[in-house]
C-alpha positions in Angstrom: -12.4 1.9 -20.5 -10.6 4.0 -23.0 -7.4 3.5 -24.8 -5.8 6.3 -23.3 -6.9 5.3 -19.5 -6.1 1.5 -20.3 -2.3 2.9 -22.4 -1.8 4.6 -18.8 -3.1 2.3 -16.2 -0.1 -0.3 -17.7 2.4 2.3 -18.4 2.0 2.7 -14.5 1.6 -0.4 -13.5 4.7 -1.6 -15.4 7.1 1.1 -14.3 6.2 0.8 -10.7 6.7 -3.6 -11.5 10.6 -2.2 -13.1 10.8 -0.7 -9.3 9.9 -3.2 -7.5 11.9 -6.1 -9.7 15.2 -3.3 -9.6 16.4 -4.7 -6.4 16.9 -7.8 -6.6 18.1 -7.1 -10.2 20.8 -5.4 -8.6 21.7 -7.7 -6.5 21.9 -10.9 -8.7 24.4 -9.0 -10.7 26.2 -7.8 -7.7 26.6 -11.5 -6.6 28.5 -12.2 -10.2 30.8 -9.0 -9.9 34.1 -8.3 -8.1 33.6 -6.0 -5.0 34.7 -2.7 -6.8 32.3 -3.2 -9.9 29.7 -3.2 -7.2 31.1 -0.1 -5.5 31.1 1.6 -9.3 27.3 0.7 -9.6 27.7 -1.6 -12.1 24.6 -2.6 -13.3 24.8 -6.1 -15.8 25.9 -9.1 -15.2 29.9 -10.2 -14.5 31.8 -13.2 -14.3 32.7 -13.8 -10.7 29.8 -15.9 -9.2 32.6 -18.9 -8.8 34.9 -16.8 -7.2 32.7 -14.8 -4.8 31.0 -18.1 -4.0 34.6 -20.1 -2.8 35.1 -16.6 -1.3 32.2 -16.7 0.8 32.5 -20.7 1.9 36.1 -20.1 2.7 35.0 -17.6 5.1 32.0 -18.7 6.7 30.2 -22.0 7.5 27.2 -21.5 4.9 26.1 -25.0 4.7 25.5 -24.9 8.5 24.3 -21.8 8.5 21.4 -23.1 6.0 20.8 -25.9 7.7 20.2 -24.4 10.9 17.9 -21.3 9.1 15.8 -23.9 7.3 15.6 -26.4 10.4 14.5 -24.2 12.4 12.0 -22.4 10.1 10.6 -25.3 9.2 9.6 -26.8 13.0 8.9 -23.6 14.2 6.2 -23.0 11.0 4.5 -26.4 12.0 4.7 -25.9 15.8 2.9 -22.4 14.8 0.5 -23.4 12.0 -0.9 -26.4 14.5 -1.0 -24.1 18.0 -2.6 -20.9 16.3 -4.8 -23.0 14.7 -6.3 -24.6 17.4 -6.5 -21.4 19.3 -8.2 -19.6 16.6 -10.6 -22.3 15.5 -11.3 -22.9 19.7 -12.2 -19.3 20.2 -14.6 -19.0 17.7 -16.0 -22.4 17.6 -16.3 -22.4 21.3 -17.2 -19.2 21.7 -18.0 -17.0 25.1 -17.2 -14.2 27.0 -14.4 -15.3 29.0 -12.9 -16.0 26.0 -13.3 -12.6 24.5 -12.0 -11.3 27.0 -8.9 -13.6 27.0 -8.8 -12.8 23.0 -8.7 -8.9 23.7 -5.4 -9.3 26.0 -3.9 -11.4 23.0 -4.5 -8.6 20.5 -3.3 -6.2 23.4 -0.1 -7.8 23.2 0.8 -6.8 19.4 1.3 -3.5 20.3 4.1 -3.8 23.0 7.2 -3.9 21.0 9.7 -6.3 20.6 12.7 -4.0 21.8 10.1 -3.7 25.3 10.3 -7.7 25.8 13.9 -8.2 25.2 15.5 -8.2 28.1 13.1 -9.7 30.7 12.8 -12.8 27.8 16.8 -13.6 27.6 17.2 -13.6 31.3 14.1 -15.3 32.0 15.4 -18.3 29.5 19.0 -17.3 31.0 17.7 -18.7 34.1 16.1 -21.8 32.8 19.2 -22.0 31.3 17.8 -22.5 27.7 20.4 -20.1 26.3 21.5 -21.6 22.9 18.7 -24.1 22.6 16.4 -24.6 20.2 13.4 -24.5 22.6 14.3 -20.8 23.3 14.5 -19.7 19.7 11.3 -20.7 19.0 8.7 -20.5 22.3 8.6 -16.6 22.2 7.2 -17.2 18.5 5.5 -20.1 18.3 2.2 -18.6 19.5 1.8 -15.4 17.9 -1.5 -13.2 18.7 -1.7 -12.0 14.6 -1.5 -16.0 13.5 -4.4 -16.3 16.0 -6.9 -13.7 15.4 -6.2 -15.0 11.7 -7.0 -18.3 12.3 -10.3 -16.8 14.0 -11.6 -14.9 11.4 -11.3 -17.7 8.9 -12.9 -20.3 11.4 -16.1 -17.6 11.2 -16.6 -18.7 7.6 -16.2 -23.1 8.4 -20.4 -24.3 8.4 -21.4 -24.5 11.7 -23.7 -27.1 10.1 -21.3 -29.5 9.5 -19.7 -29.8 12.9 -22.9 -30.4 14.6 -23.8 -33.1 11.7 -20.2 -34.6 12.3 -20.9 -34.8 16.4 -24.3 -36.7 15.6 -22.3 -39.2 13.6 -20.3 -39.6 16.8 -17.3 -37.8 15.4 -14.7 -36.4 18.2 -14.2 -32.8 19.0 -10.2 -33.4 17.8 -11.8 -35.3 14.5 -14.0 -32.8 13.5 -10.6 -30.0 13.4 -8.3 -32.2 11.7 -10.6 -34.6 9.0 -12.8 -31.7 8.6 -11.7 -27.9 9.6 -8.0 -28.4 8.6 -9.1 -29.2 4.7 -11.6 -27.0 4.1 -8.9 -24.3 5.4 -6.0 -25.1 2.8 -5.5 -21.8 1.5 -5.6 -20.1 5.0 -3.1 -22.4 5.9 -0.9 -21.5 3.0 -0.8 -17.8 3.8 -0.1 -18.5 7.3 2.0 -20.3 6.4 4.2 -18.1 4.4 4.1 -15.6 6.8 5.7 -18.0 9.9 8.4 -19.2 7.8 9.6 -15.4 6.2 9.3 -14.0 9.9 11.4 -17.1 10.7 14.0 -17.3 8.2 14.6 -13.9 8.6 14.3 -13.5 12.5 17.9 -11.6 12.9 17.2 -9.6 16.8 16.0 -12.6 18.5 18.4 -15.6 17.4 21.1 -13.3 17.8 20.8 -12.6 21.4 19.5 -16.5 22.4 22.1 -18.5 20.1 25.4 -17.9 20.8 27.5 -20.4 19.4 29.0 -20.4 15.8 27.2 -24.0 15.5 24.1 -22.2 15.9 24.3 -19.6 13.2 21.4 -18.8 11.0 21.9 -17.3 7.7 20.8 -13.5 8.4 23.2 -13.9 11.3 26.3 -14.8 8.3 25.2 -11.7 6.2 25.8 -9.8 9.3 28.7 -11.3 9.9 30.1 -10.4 6.2 29.9 -6.5 7.5 32.2 -6.9 10.6 35.4 -7.1 8.8 37.6 -3.3 8.2 36.8 -3.7 4.7 33.2 -5.5 2.8 33.7 -7.7 -0.2 30.5 -6.2 -1.7 30.5 -9.6 -4.6 30.4 -11.5 -2.0 28.0 -9.9 0.7 25.9 -10.1 -2.2 25.8 -13.4 -3.2 24.8 -14.2 0.8 21.9 -11.6 0.5 20.7 -13.3 -2.9 20.9 -17.3 -1.2 19.8 -16.1 2.2 16.3 -15.0 -0.3 16.1 -18.1 -2.2 14.0 -19.8 -0.1 11.6 -17.7 0.5 11.0 -16.6 -2.7 10.6 -20.1 -3.4 7.7 -20.2 -0.9 5.9 -17.2 -1.9 6.1 -18.6 -5.3 5.1 -21.7 -4.6 1.9 -20.8 -2.2 1.2 -17.3 -3.9 -2.3 -18.4 -5.4 -3.1 -19.5 -2.3 -1.7 -17.2 0.1 -3.9 -14.6 -1.8 -7.2 -16.3 -1.6 -5.9 -16.8 2.3 -5.3 -13.6 2.9 -9.3 -12.5 1.6 -10.7 -15.2 3.5 -9.5 -13.8 6.8 -10.5 -11.2 7.1 -14.0 -10.8 5.2 
């Protein structure tokens, strides 16, 4: 590659990297400025961070929202990884035509928009008296076709000879899954963890419908409440958005390498 082409490539990457980072930079700067400064488009950090934080906790139950979001997202992520990995493993390792039909039905369900099933699901949970419960929040997302497909694709790269050897040695099917499959697929689990946690943390519509008390408030619901008044304090709003973004950013950067490897391995 010539020096001119190499320079152009790096210039292109730098420009688009800056464009991608700019919204995050603007959000961080806005969280430290007064509302009037944010409205004017100030692009440098200010000294109003502590005041914005005091206003935020005075108007909203920030710590309860953080705890609810973290608890719901963590439990949902663990259950989703367990159930979807078991399902994906079972579809591939114990393969037959009947399972292919069921899997096709699952993939077809991916095409149905959430808005089409939102009202029937609420009526169903309402009749079961499960409104304002963690179970109602988690059940619609505890097993998703995409996660099952992802783990099934990953299971195709799992050596079948290892399974046969383990069976000959007397290891149970459950033991093969937990002692051999799970450790081998760490990168796939990392990728699935990031996707599931981010979806659970950022989920707004369904929690807003099914969780109807202030004690059940989550971070996306809290950010939405900041827009509910006659006037909007943009400094406080941007601080709430910034705080809401931190946990998912930490999870992504911590598992970034494994995420890339897991996504690549899942689609081979």
